[in-house]
N, C-alpha and C positions, 0 to 999 in steps of 0.2 A: 862556420856559421853560414847557412844558406837562407837568404831572405828574399821575399818577393815584395816589391813596392807597388802597391795599387795606386791608381789615380795620379800618376806622375805626369805633369804637363811639361811642355818644352822649356818654359822659363825656370821651372824648379829643378829639372834634371842637371842643369849646369852646376848648381850648388851641391846637389847630392853626389855627383861624380867627383867634384873637387874634394869633398869630404871623404869619399871612398878612397881616392888616391892618397890623401893625407894619412888615413888609417893604415893603408897598405905599406906606405913608406915607413911609418912608425913601427909597425910590426916587424919589418925587415931589420930595422936598427936594433930592435929588442931580441932578434934572433928567433922569432916565432916562425915556424915552418908551415903550420896548418893554414891553408888558403881559405879565404872567404869567397862566397858567390852571392853577388847582389844583382838581382834582375829587376827590370822596370817595365811596367805596362801602363798604358793610359786608360785601361779599363777600370771602372769603379768596382769595388767589392760588392757582390750581390749573390743571390742564389744561382744566377746565370754564369757568374765568373769564378765562383768559389773553387771549382775543380782545378783552376790554374795553380792553386796553392799546394797541390799534391807534391810531396817530396821535399818541401821546404821546412826549415826549423821554425821560421817566424815569418810574419807578414808585417808590412807597414801600411797604414791607411791614412786617409785624409778626412776632412769634415763631412764630405758628401757621401762617404762610403756607408754601406749597410752592413753593420755587424749586429743585427738583431738575433733573436733566439735561434731561429732555424739555421742561420748562417753560422753562428757560433757552434751549434751542434754538429754541422757538417765539417767545419774546420777540425773539431776534435776527432771526428771519425777519420779524417785525413792525416791525423797525427800532428797537426799544427796547434800549439797551445801558447803561443807568444804573439802579442799584438802591440806594435809600437805605433802610437798615434802621432802624426806630424802636425799637431795642433794642440791648443790648450783645452778646447771643448771636447767632451766625450759622451754627449747625449745620444750619439748614434751607435753606441756600444751597449749591449745588454750585459752590464757588469754582474748582475745577479746570476745569470746563467753561466757567465764566464767563470765566476768564483766557484760555482757548483761543479764545474767540469775541470777545475784545476788550472785555469789559464793564468798567465802573467800578462798584465796590461799596463802600459805606461804612456804618459803624454809628455808634451813639452810646455809646461805652464808659463815659463818666463821668457819666451823667445824674444818678445819686444812689445811691452804694453805701450811704448811710445808710438809705434807704428799705427796702432788702432786709435789711440787718443788723438794723434795729429790728424788722422783722416776724419775723425769726428768733427774736429774744429774746422777742417777744410769744407765739409758739407755745410756746416753752420754759416760760414762766411760766404760761400757761394750762393746760398739761398738768401741770406740777409742783404747781399749787395747785387743780387739778380744777375750774376755772371753768366748763367746759362742763356738768358734772354739777350744780354749785351753781346755775347759772342756771335749769336745767330744774326743779330742786327748788323754788326760790323761786317760780317761776311757778305751780307746783302747790300753793303755800302750805305746803310742807314745809320747815321751818326747822331741821331737825336737822343736826348736824355729823358724824354717825356715818360717812357715806360720803365725807367731804370732807377727811380728813387727808392732807396732801400732804408735800412736802419742800422744803428751801431749796436755792438754787443755791450759797450760800456753802460753800466747801470741797469742793464736788463736783468731780470730775475731768471736764473737758469736752474732748473731742477735736475739733479743727477740721481738716477735710481741705481744704486749699487756703487759703493766707493771702495772697491778692491783695487787691484793693480792698475787697471785701465781707468776706472772712474776717478781715482785719486789724481792721476796725471791730468785728466781732463779738467778737474777742479783747479789744479795749479796753473794751467794755461789760462783758464778763464779768470782766475784771480789777477793775472797780469793784465787782462783787458779791462779790469775794473768792474766786472759783472758782480751782481749780488748772487751768491751761490747758496742754494738750499739743497738738502740731500735726504734721501731715505735709505737706510740700510739696517739690517737686524743687529749689526755690530758697528758702533760708531768708531771711526778712525781718529784716535786721539792725537796722533802725530799730525794728521792733516788739519785738524782744528787749530793747532798751534801755527801751522805754516800759512793758512789761508783764512778768509773771512767766512768759511762755510758754517752753515747752521743746519743741524739735523732736526727734521720735523716728521710728522706722520705722512704716510703715502697719500692719504686723502687731502691733506693740506697742501702737499707739494703739487698734486694734480691741479688744485684750484688756483694756486698762486703763481705758477710758472709762466713766463713768456716763451721759454724754450724748455723742452723736456728731452733728455738724452738717457738712453737705457744701457746699463752695463751690469746686468745681473746674472747672465748665464741662463740656460734653459733647463728647467725642471718642472715637475707638475704644478708647483705654486706660481710659476712665472709664465706659463703658457697662456697666451691671450691676456697678459697683464694689462695691456692697453686694449680695452674693448669699448663697445658702444656706451655702456653705463659710465665708464670713467671719462670718455671723451666728452660726454654731455656736461661734466663738471668742470671742464677746462675753460680757460679764457677763450673768447672768440679770436680767431686768427693765430692761435698758438702754433709754434714750430715744434715738430717732433723729429728726433734723430734716432736712428737705430743702426748701430754697427755691431750689434750683439748676436742675436739669433732671430731669424725671420718670424718664428712662431711666437715670439714675445708679444707680437701685435696681431690683432684680428684684422687681416688685410681688407676684408670686405667692409668692416666698420670704418676703417681709415679712409677708404675710397669714398664712401658715402659722405663722410665729414669733410673731405676735400671739396666735394661738389657743392656743399652748402656753405663753404668758407669757414666752417667751425674750426677746421684745421687750415691754417693759412699757408703753411710750408711743410714739406715732408722730404727728409733726406735719409736714404738707407743704402747700406752696403750689402744687405742681406734681404732675402725674400722668402716668405713662408713656404712657397712651393718652388724653390729654386732648383731642386734636384732634377737633373736631366737637362737643365737650361744653362745655369751658370757654369763656367769653365768649358763651354762648348761653342764652336763656331757654327751658328745657325743662319748665316747670311743667305744661304740659298734655300732655306726652308721657311714655310709660313708659320709664324708663331701661333700656337693653338691656345695659349693661356690668355684669356680675355682680360682678366684683372691686371696682369702685368702689362699688357698692351695698353690698357686704359691709363695706368700710372705713367707710362713712358710718354704719353701724349700731353701731359699736363705741364705747363710752364713753371708751376710752383713746386715741382717735384724733381729731385735729382736722385737717380739710381746709379750705383756703381756695382760691378759684378763680383762681389766678394773679393775685393782687391786690397782691403785695408791692411792686411798682413804683408802685402807684397812689397817689401823694401829689401835692399841688399843686406841690411843688418839683420832683419828678422829671418830671412831665408837662410842666411849663414848660421844663425843660432838654432833654427829648426833642424837643419841638417846635422849640425854638431850634436845637438841633444839626442836626436834619433839614433845616430851611430854610437853614441856613448851608451845608450840603453842596450843596443844590440851587442856591444862589446862586453858589457857586464853580464848579460845573459849567456854569452858564449863562455864566459869564465865561471858560470854557475853562481853569479852574484846577483843581488837585487839591484834594480834601477833606483836612482835617487827619486824618481817620480812614479813609483808604483801606485796604481789606483786600486789594487786589490791587496789588502794586508791580511 
Protein backbone atom coordinates (compact mmCIF):
# COMPACT_ATOMS: atom_id res chain seq x y z
CA UNK A 1 0.00 0.00 0.00
CA UNK A 2 1.31 3.42 -1.00
CA UNK A 3 -0.55 6.29 0.66
CA UNK A 4 0.01 10.03 0.82
CA UNK A 5 -1.23 11.88 3.89
CA UNK A 6 -2.24 15.47 3.15
CA UNK A 7 -2.47 18.29 5.74
CA UNK A 8 -0.33 16.57 8.36
CA UNK A 9 0.75 18.98 11.06
CA UNK A 10 3.73 18.48 13.35
CA UNK A 11 1.57 17.53 16.35
CA UNK A 12 -0.27 14.86 14.35
CA UNK A 13 2.71 13.22 12.66
CA UNK A 14 3.96 11.83 15.96
CA UNK A 15 0.75 9.82 16.34
CA UNK A 16 0.68 8.77 12.68
CA UNK A 17 4.29 7.60 12.76
CA UNK A 18 3.70 5.66 15.98
CA UNK A 19 0.79 3.84 14.36
CA UNK A 20 2.77 3.28 11.17
CA UNK A 21 5.57 1.68 13.20
CA UNK A 22 3.10 -0.48 15.09
CA UNK A 23 1.54 -1.71 11.84
CA UNK A 24 4.98 -2.47 10.42
CA UNK A 25 5.95 -4.54 13.47
CA UNK A 26 2.65 -6.39 13.40
CA UNK A 27 3.06 -7.28 9.72
CA UNK A 28 6.59 -8.58 10.42
CA UNK A 29 5.21 -10.84 13.16
CA UNK A 30 2.54 -12.10 10.75
CA UNK A 31 5.20 -12.85 8.12
CA UNK A 32 3.95 -10.32 5.59
CA UNK A 33 6.74 -9.27 3.24
CA UNK A 34 5.05 -6.65 1.08
CA UNK A 35 6.21 -3.26 2.34
CA UNK A 36 4.02 -0.20 2.75
CA UNK A 37 4.99 3.34 1.83
CA UNK A 38 3.37 6.13 3.80
CA UNK A 39 4.40 9.69 2.98
CA UNK A 40 3.36 12.90 4.69
CA UNK A 41 2.93 16.47 3.49
CA UNK A 42 1.72 19.60 5.22
CA UNK A 43 0.09 20.76 2.00
CA UNK A 44 -3.70 20.63 1.92
CA UNK A 45 -5.39 18.73 -0.89
CA UNK A 46 -6.54 21.10 -3.63
CA UNK A 47 -6.28 21.47 -7.40
CA UNK A 48 -2.84 22.99 -6.78
CA UNK A 49 -1.55 19.98 -4.85
CA UNK A 50 -3.52 17.07 -6.31
CA UNK A 51 -0.66 16.12 -8.64
CA UNK A 52 1.36 15.08 -5.58
CA UNK A 53 -0.93 12.04 -5.33
CA UNK A 54 0.36 10.56 -8.60
CA UNK A 55 1.67 7.04 -8.09
CA UNK A 56 -0.12 6.41 -4.80
CA UNK A 57 -2.84 3.83 -4.14
CA UNK A 58 -4.64 6.00 -1.61
CA UNK A 59 -4.63 9.39 0.05
CA UNK A 60 -5.60 10.51 3.52
CA UNK A 61 -7.09 13.96 4.11
CA UNK A 62 -8.24 16.17 6.95
CA UNK A 63 -11.22 18.47 7.52
CA UNK A 64 -9.75 21.47 5.67
CA UNK A 65 -8.81 19.61 2.50
CA UNK A 66 -10.64 20.18 -0.78
CA UNK A 67 -12.04 16.97 -2.26
CA UNK A 68 -14.60 18.72 -4.45
CA UNK A 69 -15.73 17.45 -7.85
CA UNK A 70 -12.77 18.71 -9.95
CA UNK A 71 -10.26 17.38 -7.43
CA UNK A 72 -12.03 14.00 -7.31
CA UNK A 73 -11.99 13.84 -11.09
CA UNK A 74 -8.27 14.57 -11.24
CA UNK A 75 -7.52 11.98 -8.54
CA UNK A 76 -9.36 9.39 -10.63
CA UNK A 77 -7.30 10.35 -13.67
CA UNK A 78 -4.16 9.86 -11.58
CA UNK A 79 -5.36 6.39 -10.58
CA UNK A 80 -6.14 7.23 -6.96
CA UNK A 81 -9.57 6.01 -5.92
CA UNK A 82 -9.26 5.58 -2.16
CA UNK A 83 -9.66 8.43 0.36
CA UNK A 84 -9.23 7.91 4.10
CA UNK A 85 -10.55 10.92 6.03
CA UNK A 86 -8.84 11.58 9.37
CA UNK A 87 -11.99 13.10 10.87
CA UNK A 88 -15.65 12.35 11.45
CA UNK A 89 -16.96 15.09 9.15
CA UNK A 90 -16.91 14.62 5.38
CA UNK A 91 -18.70 17.67 3.99
CA UNK A 92 -15.47 18.58 2.17
CA UNK A 93 -15.74 15.47 -0.02
CA UNK A 94 -18.03 15.26 -3.06
CA UNK A 95 -19.37 11.79 -2.30
CA UNK A 96 -21.73 11.85 -5.26
CA UNK A 97 -18.88 12.31 -7.76
CA UNK A 98 -16.69 9.88 -5.78
CA UNK A 99 -19.36 7.18 -6.01
CA UNK A 100 -19.86 7.86 -9.71
CA UNK A 101 -16.14 7.34 -10.33
CA UNK A 102 -15.84 4.20 -8.19
CA UNK A 103 -13.99 5.60 -5.16
CA UNK A 104 -13.76 4.08 -1.72
CA UNK A 105 -14.10 6.75 0.98
CA UNK A 106 -14.02 6.19 4.74
CA UNK A 107 -13.90 8.40 7.81
CA UNK A 108 -13.18 7.93 11.53
CA UNK A 109 -16.57 8.62 13.16
CA UNK A 110 -15.86 7.51 16.73
CA UNK A 111 -12.37 8.80 17.42
CA UNK A 112 -13.45 10.60 20.62
CA UNK A 113 -16.73 12.43 21.07
CA UNK A 114 -15.51 13.22 24.60
CA UNK A 115 -12.76 15.47 23.23
CA UNK A 116 -15.26 17.71 21.42
CA UNK A 117 -17.86 17.59 24.19
CA UNK A 118 -15.39 18.54 26.91
CA UNK A 119 -14.05 21.41 24.78
CA UNK A 120 -17.62 22.61 24.36
CA UNK A 121 -18.07 22.76 28.12
CA UNK A 122 -14.67 24.45 28.50
CA UNK A 123 -15.81 27.27 26.21
CA UNK A 124 -19.07 27.64 28.15
CA UNK A 125 -17.29 27.88 31.50
CA UNK A 126 -14.63 30.26 30.21
CA UNK A 127 -17.29 32.64 28.95
CA UNK A 128 -19.63 32.27 31.92
CA UNK A 129 -16.83 32.96 34.42
CA UNK A 130 -15.03 35.58 32.27
CA UNK A 131 -11.72 33.73 32.38
CA UNK A 132 -10.42 35.52 29.30
CA UNK A 133 -10.82 38.94 30.93
CA UNK A 134 -9.54 37.69 34.31
CA UNK A 135 -6.35 36.27 32.81
CA UNK A 136 -5.57 39.52 31.02
CA UNK A 137 -6.20 41.57 34.17
CA UNK A 138 -4.00 39.37 36.34
CA UNK A 139 -1.14 39.60 33.83
CA UNK A 140 -1.48 43.38 34.11
CA UNK A 141 -1.44 43.10 37.95
CA UNK A 142 -5.08 44.21 38.12
CA UNK A 143 -6.64 41.97 40.76
CA UNK A 144 -10.06 43.63 41.03
CA UNK A 145 -13.24 41.60 40.57
CA UNK A 146 -15.39 44.48 39.30
CA UNK A 147 -15.44 43.21 35.71
CA UNK A 148 -15.42 39.51 36.54
CA UNK A 149 -18.92 38.76 37.84
CA UNK A 150 -20.19 35.82 35.83
CA UNK A 151 -22.97 33.25 36.13
CA UNK A 152 -23.43 29.58 37.00
CA UNK A 153 -24.49 26.81 34.62
CA UNK A 154 -26.60 25.34 37.42
CA UNK A 155 -30.32 25.75 36.59
CA UNK A 156 -29.58 27.55 33.31
CA UNK A 157 -31.56 26.37 30.28
CA UNK A 158 -29.15 24.90 27.76
CA UNK A 159 -30.39 24.06 24.27
CA UNK A 160 -28.52 21.31 22.42
CA UNK A 161 -29.08 21.17 18.68
CA UNK A 162 -28.19 17.61 17.71
CA UNK A 163 -27.92 14.79 20.26
CA UNK A 164 -25.71 12.31 18.45
CA UNK A 165 -22.40 11.05 19.83
CA UNK A 166 -21.08 14.48 20.84
CA UNK A 167 -24.33 16.22 21.75
CA UNK A 168 -25.38 13.37 24.03
CA UNK A 169 -22.11 13.58 26.00
CA UNK A 170 -22.53 17.35 26.31
CA UNK A 171 -25.99 16.65 27.75
CA UNK A 172 -24.62 14.18 30.30
CA UNK A 173 -21.96 16.64 31.48
CA UNK A 174 -24.50 19.46 31.76
CA UNK A 175 -26.82 17.15 33.66
CA UNK A 176 -24.08 16.87 36.27
CA UNK A 177 -24.00 20.67 36.55
CA UNK A 178 -27.72 20.68 37.27
CA UNK A 179 -28.63 22.57 34.11
CA UNK A 180 -32.06 22.34 32.53
CA UNK A 181 -31.41 20.60 29.22
CA UNK A 182 -33.63 20.99 26.18
CA UNK A 183 -32.79 19.56 22.77
CA UNK A 184 -33.77 19.38 19.15
CA UNK A 185 -33.03 16.42 16.91
CA UNK A 186 -34.89 14.62 14.14
CA UNK A 187 -34.42 11.40 16.11
CA UNK A 188 -34.87 11.50 19.87
CA UNK A 189 -32.22 9.66 21.89
CA UNK A 190 -34.29 7.38 24.11
CA UNK A 191 -31.31 6.17 26.16
CA UNK A 192 -30.28 9.77 26.83
CA UNK A 193 -33.78 10.61 28.06
CA UNK A 194 -33.43 7.87 30.69
CA UNK A 195 -29.97 9.04 31.81
CA UNK A 196 -30.61 12.80 31.99
CA UNK A 197 -33.38 15.34 32.49
CA UNK A 198 -33.31 16.22 28.77
CA UNK A 199 -36.52 17.33 27.10
CA UNK A 200 -36.96 17.34 23.32
CA UNK A 201 -38.80 20.30 21.82
CA UNK A 202 -39.06 22.02 18.45
CA UNK A 203 -36.13 24.02 17.10
CA UNK A 204 -38.15 27.25 17.26
CA UNK A 205 -38.99 26.68 20.91
CA UNK A 206 -35.39 25.81 21.74
CA UNK A 207 -34.18 29.01 20.11
CA UNK A 208 -36.63 31.06 22.21
CA UNK A 209 -36.14 29.34 25.58
CA UNK A 210 -32.38 28.76 25.82
CA UNK A 211 -29.90 30.76 27.92
CA UNK A 212 -27.13 28.84 26.14
CA UNK A 213 -27.28 27.21 22.70
CA UNK A 214 -24.71 24.66 21.53
CA UNK A 215 -24.59 23.14 18.04
CA UNK A 216 -23.77 19.50 17.23
CA UNK A 217 -25.56 18.72 13.97
CA UNK A 218 -22.84 18.34 11.34
CA UNK A 219 -22.91 20.43 8.18
CA UNK A 220 -25.28 19.65 5.33
CA UNK A 221 -27.62 21.79 3.21
CA UNK A 222 -30.30 21.93 5.92
CA UNK A 223 -27.90 23.10 8.63
CA UNK A 224 -25.90 25.69 6.68
CA UNK A 225 -26.57 29.03 8.43
CA UNK A 226 -28.86 27.24 10.85
CA UNK A 227 -28.18 30.17 13.17
CA UNK A 228 -29.04 33.23 11.10
CA UNK A 229 -30.40 36.74 11.59
CA UNK A 230 -34.02 35.59 11.77
CA UNK A 231 -33.35 32.95 14.44
CA UNK A 232 -31.08 35.24 16.44
CA UNK A 233 -33.93 37.77 16.69
CA UNK A 234 -36.06 35.10 18.41
CA UNK A 235 -33.40 34.33 21.05
CA UNK A 236 -33.24 35.65 24.59
CA UNK A 237 -31.30 38.88 25.04
CA UNK A 238 -27.74 38.08 26.10
CA UNK A 239 -27.86 34.45 24.94
CA UNK A 240 -24.63 32.43 24.80
CA UNK A 241 -23.90 30.54 21.58
CA UNK A 242 -21.29 27.78 21.35
CA UNK A 243 -20.13 26.19 18.09
CA UNK A 244 -17.67 23.29 18.04
CA UNK A 245 -19.32 21.73 15.01
CA UNK A 246 -18.83 23.39 11.61
CA UNK A 247 -18.25 27.10 11.02
CA UNK A 248 -20.89 27.41 8.32
CA UNK A 249 -23.65 26.28 10.70
CA UNK A 250 -23.63 29.96 11.72
CA UNK A 251 -24.04 33.08 9.62
CA UNK A 252 -20.91 34.80 10.94
CA UNK A 253 -21.95 38.26 9.79
CA UNK A 254 -25.28 37.97 11.61
CA UNK A 255 -23.53 36.75 14.77
CA UNK A 256 -21.14 39.72 14.76
CA UNK A 257 -23.97 42.20 14.37
CA UNK A 258 -25.85 40.56 17.25
CA UNK A 259 -22.74 40.67 19.43
CA UNK A 260 -22.48 44.41 18.80
CA UNK A 261 -26.07 45.01 19.91
CA UNK A 262 -25.66 42.62 22.90
CA UNK A 263 -28.45 40.40 21.57
CA UNK A 264 -25.80 37.69 21.75
CA UNK A 265 -24.05 38.16 25.08
CA UNK A 266 -21.36 35.49 24.68
CA UNK A 267 -19.93 33.56 21.74
CA UNK A 268 -17.52 30.63 21.87
CA UNK A 269 -16.31 28.72 18.82
CA UNK A 270 -13.67 26.22 17.83
CA UNK A 271 -14.55 26.61 14.16
CA UNK A 272 -14.98 29.53 11.78
CA UNK A 273 -17.01 29.82 8.61
CA UNK A 274 -13.99 31.00 6.60
CA UNK A 275 -11.23 29.19 8.47
CA UNK A 276 -9.71 27.54 5.39
CA UNK A 277 -6.22 28.88 4.85
CA UNK A 278 -6.14 30.40 8.34
CA UNK A 279 -6.61 27.71 10.98
CA UNK A 280 -3.68 25.24 11.32
CA UNK A 281 -1.27 27.86 9.94
CA UNK A 282 1.27 30.12 11.66
CA UNK A 283 0.33 33.63 10.52
CA UNK A 284 2.18 35.61 13.17
CA UNK A 285 4.30 37.44 10.62
CA UNK A 286 1.39 38.16 8.27
CA UNK A 287 -1.37 40.74 8.43
CA UNK A 288 -4.73 39.06 8.91
CA UNK A 289 -6.91 39.94 5.92
CA UNK A 290 -10.16 38.54 7.32
CA UNK A 291 -12.00 41.52 8.80
CA UNK A 292 -14.77 39.48 10.42
CA UNK A 293 -12.34 37.18 12.21
CA UNK A 294 -10.29 40.18 13.30
CA UNK A 295 -13.44 41.80 14.70
CA UNK A 296 -14.41 38.67 16.63
CA UNK A 297 -10.95 38.32 18.17
CA UNK A 298 -11.11 41.84 19.60
CA UNK A 299 -14.32 41.20 21.58
CA UNK A 300 -14.02 40.37 25.29
CA UNK A 301 -17.21 38.29 25.24
CA UNK A 302 -15.89 36.03 22.46
CA UNK A 303 -13.54 33.06 22.80
CA UNK A 304 -12.16 31.49 19.63
CA UNK A 305 -9.94 28.42 19.49
CA UNK A 306 -8.29 27.26 16.24
CA UNK A 307 -10.15 23.99 15.52
CA UNK A 308 -8.38 22.25 18.40
CA UNK A 309 -11.29 20.49 20.10
CA UNK A 310 -10.26 17.14 18.60
CA UNK A 311 -6.62 17.56 19.69
CA UNK A 312 -6.24 15.22 22.65
CA UNK A 313 -3.81 12.34 23.05
CA UNK A 314 -6.72 9.92 23.12
CA UNK A 315 -8.47 11.29 20.03
CA UNK A 316 -5.30 11.56 17.93
CA UNK A 317 -4.35 7.99 18.83
CA UNK A 318 -7.81 6.79 17.79
CA UNK A 319 -7.75 8.80 14.54
CA UNK A 320 -4.39 7.33 13.58
CA UNK A 321 -5.51 3.82 14.50
CA UNK A 322 -8.78 4.12 12.57
CA UNK A 323 -7.10 5.57 9.48
CA UNK A 324 -4.44 2.87 9.28
CA UNK A 325 -7.04 0.14 9.87
CA UNK A 326 -8.93 1.46 6.86
CA UNK A 327 -5.78 1.45 4.72
CA UNK A 328 -4.93 -2.08 5.89
CA UNK A 329 -8.39 -3.31 4.93
CA UNK A 330 -8.14 -1.70 1.51
CA UNK A 331 -4.71 -3.24 1.01
CA UNK A 332 -6.31 -6.65 1.67
CA UNK A 333 -9.16 -5.84 -0.75
CA UNK A 334 -11.62 -5.60 2.16
CA UNK A 335 -14.10 -2.87 2.98
CA UNK A 336 -13.44 -0.45 5.80
CA UNK A 337 -15.78 -0.56 8.77
CA UNK A 338 -16.50 3.11 8.10
CA UNK A 339 -17.16 3.20 4.36
CA UNK A 340 -19.13 6.28 3.32
CA UNK A 341 -20.02 4.94 -0.11
CA UNK A 342 -22.01 1.70 -0.09
